[in-house]
LUMMARVEX-114917 format. One line per field, with one value per residue (C-alpha): residue number from 1; chain; residue in three letters; x, y, z. Coordinates in pm, 1 decimal, decimal comma, always signed. Each point is the difference from the previous one (the first is absolute). Example, Ala and Ser with C-alpha at 12.3 -4.5 7.8 and 13.67 -1.06 7.14 Angstrom:
bamar (1;2)
sevex (A;A)
guvo (ALA;SER)
xx (+1230,0;+137,0)
yy (-450,0;+344,0)
zz (+780,0;-66,0)
REM end
This chain:
bamar (1;2;3;4;5;6;7;8;9;10;11;12;13;14;15;16;17;18;19;20;21;22;23;24;25;26;27;28;29;30;31;32;33;34;35;36;37;38;39;40;41;42;43;44;45;46;47;48;49;50;51;52;53;54;55;56;57;58;59;60;61;62;63;64;65;66;67;68;69;70;71;72;73;74;75;76;77;78;79;80;81;82;83;84;85;86;87;88;89;90;91;92;93;94;95;96;97;98;99;100;101;102;103;104;105;106;107;108;109;110;111;112;113;114;115;116;117;118;119;120;121;122;123;124;125;126;127;128;129;130;131;132;133;134;135;136;137;138;139;140;141;142;143;144;145;146;147;148;149;150;151;152;153;154;155;156;157;158;159;160;161;162;163;164;165;166;167;168;169;170;171;172;173;174;175;176;177;178;179;180;181;182;183;184;185;186;187;188;189;190;191;192;193;194;195;196;197;198;199;200;201;202;203;204;205;206;207;208;209;210;211;212;213;214;215;216;217;218;219;220;221;222;223;224;225;226;227;228;229;230;231;232;233;234;235;236;237;238;239;240;241;242)
sevex (A;A;A;A;A;A;A;A;A;A;A;A;A;A;A;A;A;A;A;A;A;A;A;A;A;A;A;A;A;A;A;A;A;A;A;A;A;A;A;A;A;A;A;A;A;A;A;A;A;A;A;A;A;A;A;A;A;A;A;A;A;A;A;A;A;A;A;A;A;A;A;A;A;A;A;A;A;A;A;A;A;A;A;A;A;A;A;A;A;A;A;A;A;A;A;A;A;A;A;A;A;A;A;A;A;A;A;A;A;A;A;A;A;A;A;A;A;A;A;A;A;A;A;A;A;A;A;A;A;A;A;A;A;A;A;A;A;A;A;A;A;A;A;A;A;A;A;A;A;A;A;A;A;A;A;A;A;A;A;A;A;A;A;A;A;A;A;A;A;A;A;A;A;A;A;A;A;A;A;A;A;A;A;A;A;A;A;A;A;A;A;A;A;A;A;A;A;A;A;A;A;A;A;A;A;A;A;A;A;A;A;A;A;A;A;A;A;A;A;A;A;A;A;A;A;A;A;A;A;A;A;A;A;A;A;A;A;A;A;A;A;A)
guvo (MET;THR;PRO;ALA;ALA;HIS;ASP;GLN;LEU;ALA;ILE;LEU;CYS;GLU;GLN;ARG;GLU;GLU;LEU;GLU;ALA;GLU;ARG;LEU;ARG;ILE;GLU;LYS;ALA;TYR;CYS;LEU;ALA;VAL;LEU;ASP;HIS;ILE;THR;ALA;LYS;ILE;ARG;ALA;ALA;CYS;PRO;GLU;ALA;VAL;TYR;VAL;THR;PHE;ALA;TYR;TYR;SER;SER;ARG;THR;LEU;ASP;LEU;HIS;GLY;VAL;LEU;GLY;ALA;GLN;PRO;SER;PRO;LEU;GLY;THR;CYS;PRO;GLU;LEU;TRP;ASN;ASN;ARG;ASP;ASP;GLY;ASP;GLU;HIS;PRO;LEU;ASP;TYR;ILE;ALA;ASP;GLN;ILE;GLU;SER;ASP;VAL;GLN;THR;ALA;LEU;ALA;PRO;TYR;SER;SER;PRO;ALA;TRP;ALA;SER;VAL;HIS;ARG;ASN;SER;ALA;ALA;GLU;GLY;ASN;SER;TRP;LEU;LEU;GLU;LEU;PRO;PRO;ALA;ASP;ARG;ALA;ASP;ARG;VAL;ALA;GLU;LEU;VAL;ARG;GLU;HIS;HIS;PRO;GLU;ALA;THR;ALA;LEU;VAL;VAL;ASP;GLY;ARG;ALA;ALA;GLY;ARG;ILE;ILE;GLU;ILE;LEU;GLU;GLY;VAL;ALA;ASP;ASP;GLY;THR;PRO;VAL;ARG;THR;PRO;ARG;PRO;ARG;TRP;SER;SER;THR;CYS;ASP;THR;THR;LEU;THR;ARG;LEU;LEU;GLY;GLN;VAL;LEU;ALA;LEU;PRO;ALA;LEU;ALA;ASP;ARG;HIS;LEU;MET;PRO;LEU;PRO;GLY;ASP;TYR;VAL;HIS;PRO;TYR;GLY;VAL;SER;THR;SER;ASP;GLN;VAL;HIS;LEU;MET;PRO;LEU;PRO;PRO;THR;ALA)
xx (+0,0;+136,7;+31,6;-277,2;-235,3;+86,2;-80,4;-329,5;-94,0;+76,7;-217,0;-291,5;+32,9;-17,3;-301,4;-175,6;+54,7;-134,2;-308,3;-64,1;+27,6;-245,1;-237,4;+1,3;-70,6;-295,0;-130,0;+1,1;-179,3;-256,7;-75,3;-67,8;-205,4;-221,6;-37,5;-93,8;-252,8;-185,4;+26,4;-187,3;-273,3;-25,9;-27,0;-255,0;-224,6;+112,6;+164,9;+95,6;+213,4;+351,4;+99,2;-62,5;+16,6;+84,5;+153,7;+333,4;+147,3;+341,0;-121,5;+2,4;-377,5;-253,5;-360,9;-168,6;-167,3;-130,2;+62,2;+63,0;-12,4;+244,9;+98,2;-189,0;+265,0;+332,4;-185,5;-307,0;-66,8;-60,1;-371,4;-110,6;-153,2;-54,4;+33,3;+57,9;-117,4;-330,1;-306,7;-219,8;-95,9;+149,9;+292,1;+147,1;+331,5;-169,2;+5,8;+378,5;+105,3;+169,2;+188,3;+115,7;+135,0;+168,3;+156,6;+127,7;+156,9;+160,9;+132,6;+159,6;+116,2;+370,6;+210,9;+145,7;-337,5;-5,1;-359,8;+134,6;+116,2;-371,1;-82,7;+0,1;-162,0;-354,4;+55,4;-374,2;-67,1;+124,9;+172,1;+88,3;-117,3;+188,9;-67,9;+96,6;-13,7;-140,0;+210,0;-114,5;-164,2;+301,7;+326,8;+183,1;-274,8;+3,2;+379,4;-24,3;-274,7;+203,0;+319,5;-170,3;-162,3;+353,3;+169,8;-265,3;+247,0;+126,9;+28,6;+191,8;+157,6;+323,4;-90,1;+241,5;-113,6;+284,6;-171,3;-352,3;-114,3;+171,4;-3,3;+351,5;-107,5;-276,5;+30,7;-194,7;+7,4;+295,9;+233,9;+94,4;+310,2;-210,2;+101,1;-261,1;-76,6;+95,4;-131,4;+176,7;-165,0;-379,0;-216,5;-235,7;-63,5;+133,7;-356,4;-26,8;+345,1;-104,6;-317,2;+189,2;+265,2;-271,4;-183,6;+318,6;+111,4;-324,0;+54,2;+346,1;-140,5;-276,8;+159,5;-285,3;+20,7;+379,3;+4,7;-261,0;+136,3;+376,2;+276,2;+377,9;+195,1;+188,5;+353,9;+146,9;-201,0;+200,5;-137,9;-46,4;+220,1;+255,6;-128,8;+35,8;-315,2;-112,8;-272,4;-219,5;-15,7;-278,3;-151,4;-375,5;-169,1;-310,6;-337,7;-71,8;-220,2;-357,1)
yy (+0,0;+339,9;+274,7;+198,6;-298,5;-68,5;+360,3;-14,5;-323,7;+153,8;+303,8;-215,4;-222,4;+303,4;+137,1;-334,5;-9,4;+354,5;-85,6;-313,6;+196,6;+257,6;-275,8;-150,8;+338,5;+57,8;-353,6;+42,7;+333,3;-149,1;-289,9;+241,2;+231,4;-293,6;-95,2;+357,7;+12,6;-314,3;+90,6;+324,8;-195,2;-258,0;+265,5;+197,9;-306,9;-122,5;+272,2;-241,3;-216,7;-76,1;-327,6;-187,3;-376,2;-245,8;-334,5;+19,4;-265,2;-96,2;+116,0;+354,4;+21,9;+49,1;-61,2;+285,4;-105,1;+324,6;+314,3;+22,3;+280,4;+95,3;-253,9;+110,8;-129,9;-189,6;-326,4;+82,5;-86,7;+250,2;+38,0;-113,7;+295,8;-170,4;-355,9;-39,8;-361,2;+83,7;-6,2;+163,7;+366,6;+238,0;+217,0;+303,1;-186,0;-269,6;+237,7;+49,0;-349,7;-80,2;+329,8;-57,1;-342,7;+127,9;+306,7;-187,1;-257,1;+280,9;+168,8;-327,5;-122,4;+99,2;-176,0;+342,0;+173,7;+212,7;-118,4;-336,4;+168,8;+42,1;-369,9;-262,0;-333,3;+3,7;-178,4;-8,2;-223,8;-342,9;-81,9;+239,7;+334,9;+330,3;+355,9;+314,6;+305,6;+293,9;+318,3;+294,4;+294,1;+217,5;-184,3;+305,1;+67,8;-365,6;+5,9;+314,5;-159,1;-314,0;+192,4;+243,0;-281,4;-61,2;+336,5;+274,7;+282,6;-147,7;+252,8;-193,4;-333,2;-91,7;-279,2;-235,3;-74,5;-249,0;-215,1;+17,7;+273,3;-88,1;+290,6;+105,4;+247,3;+233,5;+376,5;+127,6;+377,0;+225,2;-2,0;+311,1;+45,7;+5,1;-344,3;-267,4;-257,1;-331,2;-342,0;-283,7;-280,3;+34,8;-124,8;-228,0;-368,9;-211,7;-20,7;+378,9;+22,6;-246,2;+198,9;+329,1;-147,3;-137,7;+333,9;+197,7;-247,1;+75,0;+374,8;-46,9;-211,1;+242,6;+302,6;+238,9;-84,5;+6,3;+345,3;+127,2;-138,5;-63,3;+261,0;-8,7;-10,7;+311,5;+5,9;-26,5;-310,8;-272,0;-352,9;-86,7;-308,3;+154,9;-187,2;+174,2;+147,7;+59,4;+173,9;-299,3;+111,1;+252,4;+238,2;-45,1;+284,9;-130,6;+166,5;+247,1;-112,9;+128,0)
zz (+0,0;-96,8;+264,6;-169,2;+2,6;+363,3;+95,4;-189,8;+176,3;+339,9;-79,4;-113,3;+307,2;+228,4;-187,5;+24,3;+377,3;+35,8;-205,8;+204,7;+325,3;-134,6;-115,5;+349,1;+159,3;-234,7;+54,7;+379,1;-25,2;-237,4;+236,1;+286,2;-221,5;-101,5;+366,5;+94,3;-284,4;+104,1;+370,0;-68,0;-181,2;+279,2;+271,3;-200,2;+16,5;+342,8;+214,1;+281,9;-232,8;+127,0;-168,1;-322,2;+50,3;-276,9;-94,3;-183,4;-227,9;-137,2;-342,3;+151,6;-35,6;+276,9;+94,4;+183,3;+324,4;+146,5;+202,3;+376,0;+254,3;+273,8;+263,4;+314,4;+243,5;-10,7;+62,4;-210,4;-362,3;-276,2;-74,8;-344,4;-183,8;-334,5;-129,4;-371,8;+20,1;+172,2;-224,0;+264,2;+26,2;-254,3;+107,5;-184,0;-30,7;-207,3;-296,3;+5,6;+111,3;-331,4;+6,5;+359,0;-91,4;-316,5;+162,4;+305,7;-233,0;-202,0;+315,5;+113,7;-341,9;+20,8;+261,9;+87,2;+49,0;+318,9;+48,6;+118,2;+322,3;+86,6;-43,3;+274,3;+64,2;+134,6;+330,1;+71,9;-300,7;-95,3;-325,5;-278,5;+136,2;-7,6;+111,2;-188,5;+225,8;-192,1;+11,3;+211,8;-172,1;+88,1;+62,9;+137,4;+254,7;+107,0;+39,2;+214,9;+210,8;+68,4;+74,7;+239,1;+196,0;+131,4;-64,2;+43,7;-74,6;-327,5;-282,3;-266,7;-92,7;-171,3;-242,5;-172,1;-354,8;-34,1;+264,1;-147,5;+238,0;+327,8;+247,0;+98,2;+268,2;+118,4;+41,1;+301,2;+0,4;+77,8;+300,1;+199,7;-214,7;-317,4;-124,0;-78,9;+269,3;-160,4;+104,9;-185,6;+199,2;-34,1;+287,4;-189,6;-52,8;-285,0;-136,9;-8,8;-159,7;-272,1;-72,1;-19,0;-229,2;-228,7;-21,4;-54,4;-265,6;-182,2;+34,0;-153,9;-284,4;-99,9;-172,3;+83,3;+372,2;+4,7;-160,7;+245,7;+326,3;-35,3;+0,5;-37,6;+324,4;+112,4;-132,5;+351,8;+95,7;+175,6;+38,3;+372,4;-39,8;-232,8;-305,0;-334,7;-152,3;-356,9;-197,4;+87,4;+364,2;+48,2;+251,9;+44,7;+189,7;+177,4;-49,3;+282,5;+285,9;+8,0)
REM end
């Protein structure tokens, strides 16, 4: 291979990698946009909806089972709000059942879809039964709510996009010397941490939300553990309290 051909091959290889990375970013955003679209339709017909339940197969297809509400207590089961297999009384969701099944399948089609972070096994049912937790109406508001349950004075988060939305630290107002009060070890459970990481990963994956809620870090920012940062580490100001 001549030097010129080698250089051309290297350029094309780099361009192919950039295009593939961009395709993956668009695919992830599309999956979440489809999920948001069908979530809005489900909640318009059934405002109490929290989960979609379904059977999932190795062929990467699914059978829609129904819609469930919020779990009333840690030991309680989620109330069934609609059963797709019930031929009894009509329900508004009956008219969009095919669309729910199709859109959920689309949202979960890629192995890398961020929607998979919202799926877990339905422990209240036997056999092939899974739950997809529907996204909140406003992810940023839900993040702020969860954070302030444990850190009431929180004003902003430092979010690591390299780790799919992991929170590096919380900013809680300003100290007497004018510097931000930094909390690198949040006081919340592993379950809460998982939920926050999932929601922030979705904010990162949706360009409109990322543009609205994420900002570059100040130039003098230093990681609390001395780790290097990059343009994938963001500042997320939290919505003000009411």
